[in-house]
C-alpha positions as a printed Julia matrix, in Angstrom:
169×3 Matrix{Float64}:
 14.91  23.34  47.73
 18.63  22.68  47.98
 18.14  19.05  47.04
 16.14  20.07  43.97
 18.88  22.41  42.86
 21.63  19.83  43.32
 19.51  17.18  41.62
 19.06  19.57  38.69
 22.81  20.19  38.54
 23.49  16.46  38.6
 20.98  15.96  35.79
 22.69  18.68  33.74
 26.01  16.96  34.38
 24.63  13.7   32.99
 23.19  15.5   29.97
 26.55  17.18  29.33
 28.39  13.88  29.33
 26.04  11.49  27.56
 23.34  13.2   25.48
 25.47  14.04  22.42
 26.27  10.44  21.52
 23.05   9.65  19.56
 23.73  12.53  17.15
 27.36  11.45  16.68
 26.21   7.86  16.13
 23.72   9.03  13.51
 26.25  11.22  11.72
 28.86   8.45  11.6
 26.37   5.91  10.27
 25.06   8.42   7.74
 28.56   9.09   6.43
 29.44   5.39   6.5
 26.21   4.49   4.7
 26.69   6.97   1.88
 30.23   5.78   1.16
 31.04   2.77  -0.98
 31.14  -0.7    0.61
 34.93  -0.95   0.54
 35.24   2.24   2.52
 38.02   2.59   5.04
 35.9    5.02   7.12
 33.23   2.43   7.81
 35.7   -0.26   8.76
 37.7    2.01  11.08
 35.32   4.46  12.74
 32.09   2.51  13.25
 33.66  -0.19  15.49
 35.23   2.58  17.61
 31.9    4.21  18.53
 31.24   2.08  21.66
 34.81   2.62  22.81
 34.4    6.39  22.42
 31.24   6.15  24.51
 33.15   4.15  27.12
 35.91   6.77  27.12
 33.37   9.48  27.9
 31.92   7.24  30.64
 35.4    6.87  32.08
 35.75  10.67  32.11
 32.42  10.86  33.94
 33.7    8.35  36.5
 36.85  10.43  36.95
 34.74  13.52  37.59
 32.64  11.69  40.18
 35.76  10.41  41.93
 37.22  13.93  41.91
 34.05  15.27  43.53
 34.28  12.59  46.23
 38.03  13.01  46.77
 38.44  13.91  50.44
 36.32  11.06  51.75
 35.22   7.99  49.89
 32.63   6.98  52.5
 29.11   5.73  51.85
 27.67   8.77  53.63
 29.59  11.14  51.36
 28.52   9.21  48.26
 24.88   9.3   49.38
 25.11  13.01  50.17
 26.63  14.0   46.83
 24.61  11.66  44.63
 21.12  13.07  44.09
 19.97  10.7   41.35
 21.56   7.32  42.03
 19.84   5.34  39.27
 20.85   7.76  36.54
 24.39   7.91  37.88
 24.64   4.12  37.93
 23.19   4.0   34.4
 25.82   6.51  33.29
 28.61   4.54  34.94
 27.46   1.4   33.14
 28.82   2.98  29.98
 32.25   1.87  31.17
 31.21  -1.69  30.35
 31.56  -0.85  26.67
 35.32  -1.26  27.1
 34.55  -5.0   27.03
 34.99  -6.09  23.41
 32.03  -8.48  23.51
 29.69  -5.6   24.37
 31.41  -3.18  22.01
 30.9   -5.56  19.1
 27.2   -4.65  19.03
 27.36  -0.91  18.42
 23.62  -0.38  18.73
 23.79  -1.18  22.46
 25.78   1.98  23.08
 23.15   3.96  21.2
 20.34   2.43  23.25
 22.25   3.16  26.45
 22.72   6.82  25.54
 19.12   7.38  24.48
 18.11   7.53  28.15
 20.12  10.74  28.56
 18.93  12.11  25.23
 15.35  11.63  26.42
 16.21  13.53  29.61
 17.27  16.42  27.42
 14.17  16.11  25.24
 11.85  16.03  28.25
 13.59  19.04  29.72
 13.32  20.96  26.45
  9.66  20.07  25.93
  8.72  21.06  29.45
 10.46  24.41  29.04
  9.01  25.05  25.58
  5.43  24.32  26.52
  5.67  26.17  29.82
  7.06  29.15  27.93
  8.47  30.67  31.08
 12.24  30.59  30.85
 14.18  30.73  27.59
 17.49  30.75  29.47
 16.96  27.13  30.5
 16.56  26.16  26.85
 19.75  28.02  25.94
 21.54  26.3   28.8
 20.36  22.87  27.65
 21.47  23.56  24.09
 24.89  24.68  25.32
 25.22  21.47  27.31
 24.16  19.45  24.28
 26.81  21.21  22.2
 29.42  20.51  24.87
 28.37  16.86  24.9
 28.64  16.64  21.13
 32.11  18.22  21.19
 33.15  15.83  23.97
 32.04  12.81  21.94
 33.67  14.15  18.76
 36.89  14.59  20.69
 36.66  11.07  22.1
 36.1    9.46  18.7
 38.89  11.61  17.19
 41.34  10.53  19.88
 40.43   6.87  19.37
 40.75   7.14  15.59
 44.17   8.77  16.04
 45.3    6.09  18.5
 43.99   3.36  16.2
 45.81   4.88  13.23
 49.05   5.22  15.17
 48.75   1.68  16.46
 48.28   0.19  13.0
 51.08   2.38  11.67
 53.42   1.27  14.46
 52.35  -2.36  13.99
 53.44  -2.29  10.33
């Protein structure tokens, strides 16, 4: 029972970090698509999406390292990590710092859809079971937190990009 609870908490942690990116991606492409072709928004924000996703992945790595702090042994890692494949998949988001991977923005969307489907599966199972509405509220709160986290990441990167180009001139 304890392992199920900790696995559930780890899954919620992954949802909180990564599930909001598909909605942000869709919103940014919707805004960029409705603007004119010479739009500054499209040329500045769309290429930063994979980097924002990588920034959130770096924050997730920092959280995992903080949880492991006293002992970085393999036994401690195996004890804390309840879902190793999902954790590794989440940590692969750090690879989007590489400009060759970040050039194809759709790869970051495809990477994040795994965590969005975790949320969708969780919501569907709770809706059709009809037993616990608190779990649905909790998932929606985590989704909102994830969306705010990704909005903050893209905002920070847009600000840094703006300041860099301003300083460069």
